C-alpha positions in Angstrom: 0.0 0.0 0.3 1.3 3.6 -1.0 1.9 6.4 1.5 0.1 8.8 -0.8 -3.2 6.0 -1.0 -3.3 6.2 3.1 -3.0 10.1 2.8 -5.9 11.7 0.1 -6.5 14.9 0.4 -10.0 13.4 2.1 -7.6 12.3 5.0 -5.5 15.6 4.9 -5.5 18.0 8.0 -4.0 22.0 7.3 -4.7 23.7 10.2 -4.6 21.7 13.3 -6.2 23.1 16.4 -4.7 21.1 19.4 -2.6 21.8 22.0 -1.5 19.6 23.7 -1.6 15.3 22.8 -4.7 15.0 24.5 -6.2 17.1 22.6 -4.7 16.0 19.6 -5.7 12.5 18.8 -9.5 13.3 19.9 -9.3 16.2 16.2 -7.7 13.6 14.2 -9.4 10.5 15.3 -12.8 12.5 15.3 -11.2 13.5 11.5 -9.9 10.1 10.5 -13.5 9.2 11.5 -15.5 10.9 9.8 -13.5 10.9 6.5 -13.8 7.4 6.7 -16.9 7.1 7.8 -15.8 5.0 11.5 -18.3 4.3 14.1 -15.5 3.2 16.8 -14.0 6.3 17.8 -13.5 5.0 21.6 -11.9 2.2 20.8 -9.1 4.3 18.2 -9.0 6.5 21.2 -8.2 3.6 23.9 -5.8 2.0 21.6 -3.6 5.5 20.1 -2.9 5.9 24.2 -2.5 2.3 24.9 0.6 2.4 22.4 2.0 5.9 23.8 1.8 4.1 27.3 4.5 2.4 26.6 6.0 5.1 24.4 5.6 7.9 23.3 5.2 7.9 19.2 6.4 12.5 18.3 9.3 10.0 17.6 11.6 12.4 15.3 11.9 16.4 15.4 8.9 17.7 15.1 7.4 14.1 13.9 4.3 12.7 15.4 3.8 9.6 14.4 0.8 8.0 16.5 -0.2 5.3 15.4 -2.5 1.4 16.4 -3.5 -1.7 15.2 -6.8 -2.8 15.2 -9.4 -5.9 14.6 -11.8 -5.0 11.2 -9.9 -2.7 9.6 -9.5 -3.8 5.9 -6.1 -1.4 5.7 -4.4 1.0 7.3 -6.3 3.7 7.5 -4.4 7.0 8.2 -4.7 11.2 8.8 -2.2 13.7 8.1 -2.5 16.6 10.4 0.3 19.7 10.1 0.0 22.5 13.3 1.9 26.0 12.7 1.9 26.8 16.4 3.5 23.2 17.2 1.8 21.0 19.6 3.0 20.0 23.0 3.7 16.1 22.1 5.8 14.8 25.7 8.0 14.3 22.7 11.5 12.2 22.1 13.2 15.7 22.3 11.2 17.7 24.4 9.4 19.6 21.4 6.4 20.6 19.7 5.0 18.8 17.1 3.9 20.3 13.3 3.4 17.7 11.4 1.8 14.5 12.9 0.8 11.2 11.0 -1.9 9.0 12.5 -2.0 5.1 11.1 -4.6 3.2 12.0 -3.5 -0.8 10.7 -5.4 -3.8 11.2 -4.5 -6.2 14.1 -4.6 -9.2 12.2 -1.9 -8.6 9.4 1.1 -7.1 11.3 2.9 -6.7 8.4 0.9 -4.8 6.1 2.0 -2.0 9.1 5.1 -2.7 9.6 5.6 -2.6 5.8 3.0 1.6 6.1 5.8 2.4 8.9 9.0 1.5 7.1 7.4 3.3 3.7 7.0 6.4 6.0 10.4 6.5 7.4 11.9 6.3 4.1 10.1 9.2 3.3 11.4 10.7 6.1 14.5 10.7 6.3 14.3 13.1 3.2 14.5 16.4 5.1 13.7 17.5 2.1 10.0 16.3 2.1 9.5 17.6 5.7 9.9 20.9 4.7 7.5 20.7 1.7 4.5 19.0 3.3 4.6 21.7 6.3 5.1 24.1 3.8 2.0 23.2 1.6 -1.2 25.3 1.7 -3.8 22.6 0.6 -4.0 18.7 1.2 -4.4 18.1 -2.5 -0.9 20.0 -2.5 0.6 17.6 0.5 -0.9 15.0 -2.2 0.3 15.0 -4.6 3.4 16.4 -2.6 3.7 13.4 -1.2 3.3 11.0 -4.8 5.9 13.2 -6.1 8.5 12.0 -3.3 6.7 8.2 -3.1 7.4 7.6 -6.6 11.0 9.1 -6.2 11.3 5.6 -3.6 
């Protein structure tokens, strides 16, 4: 599965409103549930927090990748969000995050979830990716940028 198939324009939010991780999880899970017509918001939130208690997913400077796996998910789902102000996330480096990529994978297909995380890590290893994504002004532009970088790998 391509990252651009997960973070399609309907699943990209340019102006995240949250100030902290708790607000952020509510905001992006609600956004995902609305865009994908899901009715398991509470299950997703609980699963995200369970994963987050093991170790923060604010793993790179200015970037967080909250992720979890659930039963009954046909394919990996996600939301990409951008915050100009930054979000207090309890990141490894202690700094706010500006780019958030929520991923929900199928619990019965862990290898597919890992493949998506690996592709995302490859994209993020290019410092230009973050710069270009966070300078986009609308979801279509973000989507086009993801596709452009994916074609390079």
